[in-house]
BAFI-3210 file (N, C-alpha, C; in Angstrom, 3 decimals, decimal comma, padded with zeros to 6 digits):
// residues 69
n [1|2|3|4|5|6|7|8|9|10|11|12|13|14|15|16|17|18|19|20|21|22|23|24|25|26|27|28|29|30|31|32|33|34|35|36|37|38|39|40|41|42|43|44|45|46|47|48|49|50|51|52|53|54|55|56|57|58|59|60|61|62|63|64|65|66|67|68|69]
n.u [000,852|000,653|002,310|000,460|-000,206|000,177|-002,152|-001,844|000,680|003,965|005,901|004,415|003,288|005,585|006,274|004,305|005,253|007,566|006,424|005,242|007,339|009,352|012,721|013,879|012,760|011,930|011,729|010,098|008,414|007,023|005,739|004,114|002,438|001,182|-000,267|-002,015|-003,407|-004,679|-006,367|-008,065|-009,134|-010,562|-012,593|-013,958|-014,710|-016,436|-018,493|-019,332|-020,324|-022,520|-024,048|-024,618|-026,116|-028,285|-029,415|-030,456|-028,790|-026,268|-023,856|-021,113|-020,615|-018,768|-019,975|-021,037|-018,726|-017,908|-020,005|-019,552|-017,241]
n.v [-001,176|002,203|005,001|007,298|010,643|013,681|016,267|018,617|021,102|020,229|022,010|024,065|022,730|022,080|024,650|025,114|023,621|025,091|027,548|026,730|026,605|024,715|024,148|022,576|020,174|016,895|015,102|012,876|013,610|015,759|014,434|012,680|014,480|015,722|013,536|013,041|015,511|015,598|013,368|014,146|016,478|015,438|014,029|016,164|017,606|015,769|015,617|018,293|018,465|016,786|018,295|020,535|019,281|018,391|020,814|021,391|022,372|022,665|023,735|023,977|025,787|028,152|028,167|025,594|024,095|024,913|023,851|021,178|020,502]
n.w [000,000|-000,905|000,647|002,595|001,795|003,582|004,501|005,915|006,062|006,857|007,749|008,878|011,042|012,462|013,231|015,118|017,282|017,854|018,541|020,859|022,489|022,222|021,643|019,691|017,288|016,310|013,158|013,359|015,479|014,364|012,246|013,723|015,075|012,910|011,876|014,069|014,300|011,798|011,964|014,072|012,959|010,815|012,136|013,368|011,075|009,867|011,797|011,722|009,115|009,348|011,133|009,530|007,508|009,014|009,597|007,193|005,232|002,673|002,935|005,015|007,962|010,011|012,517|012,560|012,809|015,359|016,876|016,427|017,785]
ca.u [000,000|001,490|002,239|-000,543|000,373|-000,547|-002,788|-001,257|002,104|004,811|006,593|003,479|003,161|006,841|006,175|003,493|006,160|008,431|005,574|004,969|008,557|010,340|013,838|014,131|011,709|012,340|010,819|009,107|007,437|006,187|004,888|003,116|001,447|000,407|-001,227|-003,029|-004,237|-005,529|-007,418|-009,027|-009,809|-011,521|-013,737|-014,687|-015,313|-017,556|-019,575|-019,823|-021,134|-023,795|-024,787|-025,124|-027,180|-029,439|-030,009|-030,986|-027,842|-025,187|-022,636|-020,653|-020,246|-017,943|-020,795|-021,112|-017,443|-017,949|-020,933|-019,021|-016,089]
ca.v [000,000|003,403|005,877|008,359|011,982|014,496|017,479|019,744|021,306|019,856|023,199|024,779|021,951|022,290|025,985|024,989|023,193|026,226|028,514|026,168|026,760|023,660|024,707|021,692|019,171|015,867|014,807|011,922|014,345|016,514|013,458|012,176|015,529|015,862|012,427|013,250|016,667|015,250|012,469|014,943|017,394|014,656|013,760|017,425|017,917|014,854|016,065|019,578|018,184|016,246|019,430|021,312|018,500|018,405|022,144|021,524|023,128|021,942|024,487|023,921|027,119|028,218|027,760|024,127|023,619|025,145|022,880|019,830|020,238]
ca.w [000,000|-000,944|001,819|002,507|001,907|004,548|003,999|006,632|005,774|007,995|008,254|009,751|012,276|013,190|013,819|016,330|018,349|018,197|019,239|022,183|023,279|021,981|020,877|018,546|017,109|015,355|012,057|013,871|016,284|013,421|011,550|014,666|015,324|011,665|011,846|015,108|013,939|010,658|012,453|014,841|012,039|010,039|013,020|013,510|009,774|009,681|012,681|011,225|007,935|009,830|011,700|008,397|006,879|009,917|009,465|005,835|004,410|002,002|003,214|006,403|008,432|011,219|013,662|012,523|013,372|016,812|017,448|016,239|018,652]
c.u [000,901|001,275|001,224|000,169|-000,472|-001,118|-002,134|000,225|002,941|005,547|005,696|003,316|004,432|006,844|005,324|004,350|007,037|007,652|005,249|006,211|009,606|011,491|014,178|013,009|012,149|011,291|009,729|008,026|006,491|005,222|003,779|002,030|000,583|-000,662|-002,357|-003,962|-005,179|-006,650|-008,492|-009,809|-010,859|-012,772|-014,595|-015,391|-016,530|-018,754|-020,182|-020,700|-022,495|-024,669|-025,409|-026,271|-028,450|-030,179|-030,565|-030,083|-026,836|-023,850|-022,316|-020,171|-019,311|-018,706|-020,966|-019,857|-017,458|-018,878|-020,370|-017,866|-016,468]
c.v [001,243|004,255|006,991|009,708|012,795|015,736|018,709|019,888|021,023|021,052|023,991|024,054|022,082|023,657|025,965|024,558|024,356|027,289|028,053|026,210|025,685|024,237|023,890|020,675|018,178|015,695|013,846|012,620|015,135|015,571|012,945|013,215|015,767|014,773|012,651|014,406|016,339|014,306|013,256|015,886|016,657|014,347|015,020|017,783|017,032|015,281|017,376|019,387|017,647|017,342|020,250|020,581|018,531|019,745|022,386|022,311|022,201|022,622|024,390|025,312|027,026|027,804|026,252|023,504|023,766|024,157|021,461|019,490|019,522]
c.w [000,000|000,306|001,573|002,635|002,873|003,868|004,619|006,289|007,026|008,578|009,206|011,080|013,104|013,870|015,082|017,514|018,812|018,961|020,660|023,069|023,080|021,153|019,634|018,479|016,036|014,264|012,518|014,683|015,383|012,708|012,462|014,927|014,081|011,601|012,843|014,763|012,782|011,069|013,193|013,939|011,210|010,867|013,152|012,202|009,515|010,536|012,184|009,991|008,338|010,436|010,569|007,699|007,722|009,827|008,055|004,910|003,764|002,231|004,702|006,797|009,645|012,452|013,718|013,133|014,881|017,495|017,412|017,194|019,886]
res [m|p|a|r|t|s|i|l|p|k|a|a|v|a|t|l|f|l|d|a|g|a|p|r|v|s|k|d|a|v|d|a|l|v|d|e|l|e|k|r|a|l|v|i|a|d|k|a|w|k|v|a|q|h|a|g|r|r|t|v|t|g|d|d|i|k|l|a|r]
***
């Protein structure tokens, strides 16, 4: 099975570590956080889509995201 490509840019995720105060971050740590963030984002996106559908809409809004968290 081919390796799955990530959606989130790894450089942006590495910046999150730096913003959190980490002076250095390994590639493995960045990859692990990318995987975790994408999994959580997919769950939230799925819930938000269900909220929009329940409201009779085809467009997901920011409020749907807030309700889905």
